[in-house]
C-alpha positions in Angstrom: 8.9 -19.9 13.7 10.3 -16.7 15.2 12.6 -18.8 17.5 14.2 -20.4 14.5 14.7 -17.1 12.8 16.3 -15.6 15.9 18.5 -18.6 16.7 20.3 -18.5 13.3 23.3 -16.2 13.8 21.6 -14.2 16.5 24.7 -12.0 17.0 24.3 -10.8 13.4 20.6 -9.8 13.8 18.9 -7.0 15.5 15.2 -7.2 16.5 12.8 -4.3 17.0 9.4 -4.6 18.7 6.8 -2.6 16.8 3.8 -1.8 19.0 1.5 -1.1 16.0 1.9 -1.5 12.2 -0.7 -1.6 9.4 0.1 -4.0 6.6 -2.7 -4.6 4.2 -0.8 -6.0 1.2 2.7 -6.8 0.1 3.6 -6.4 -3.5 7.1 -7.2 -4.7 9.6 -4.4 -4.3 6.8 -2.0 -3.0 6.8 -0.4 0.5 4.5 -2.4 2.9 5.1 -0.4 6.1 6.7 2.9 7.1 7.8 3.1 10.7 7.9 6.0 13.1 11.7 6.3 12.8 11.4 6.7 9.0 12.4 3.1 8.1 10.5 1.6 5.2 9.9 -2.2 4.9 9.8 -3.5 1.3 8.3 -6.9 0.4 10.2 -9.6 -1.5 7.0 -11.5 -2.4 3.3 -11.1 -2.7 1.1 -11.4 0.4 -2.2 -10.0 1.7 -2.0 -10.2 5.5 -4.4 -7.4 6.3 -2.6 -6.9 9.7 -3.3 -4.1 12.2 -1.3 -4.6 15.4 2.1 -5.5 16.8 5.1 -6.9 14.9 8.7 -7.7 15.3 11.2 -6.4 12.7 14.3 -8.7 12.4 17.2 -7.1 10.5 20.0 -9.4 9.2 23.4 -7.8 9.0 25.0 -10.7 7.2 24.4 -12.1 3.8 22.3 -9.7 1.7 21.3 -7.7 4.7 17.6 -8.4 4.4 14.9 -8.1 7.0 11.8 -10.0 8.1 8.7 -8.4 9.4 6.9 -10.9 11.7 3.3 -10.0 12.4 2.1 -10.9 15.8 -1.4 -12.1 16.9 -2.6 -13.4 20.2 0.9 -13.5 21.7 2.4 -15.6 18.8 3.6 -15.2 15.2 0.8 -14.9 12.7 3.1 -14.5 9.6 6.5 -13.4 8.6 7.0 -11.3 5.5 
């Protein structure tokens, strides 16, 4: 899944490896994660991943400028929010 996300207009996206993030729940338009650099990730839908560990933040600079937070588990993608 992450390969398909990254392959679409890769030059218009930046990816950031997050060594540890806590995301217990995602509620629409509510902050789900606050990163060390002060960035805040807001959810666009409801989800309850209860994730504690690494993630990859993918920021899209085209279109509406959204972002995906892909939660990692066991070396692979567990879920993207």
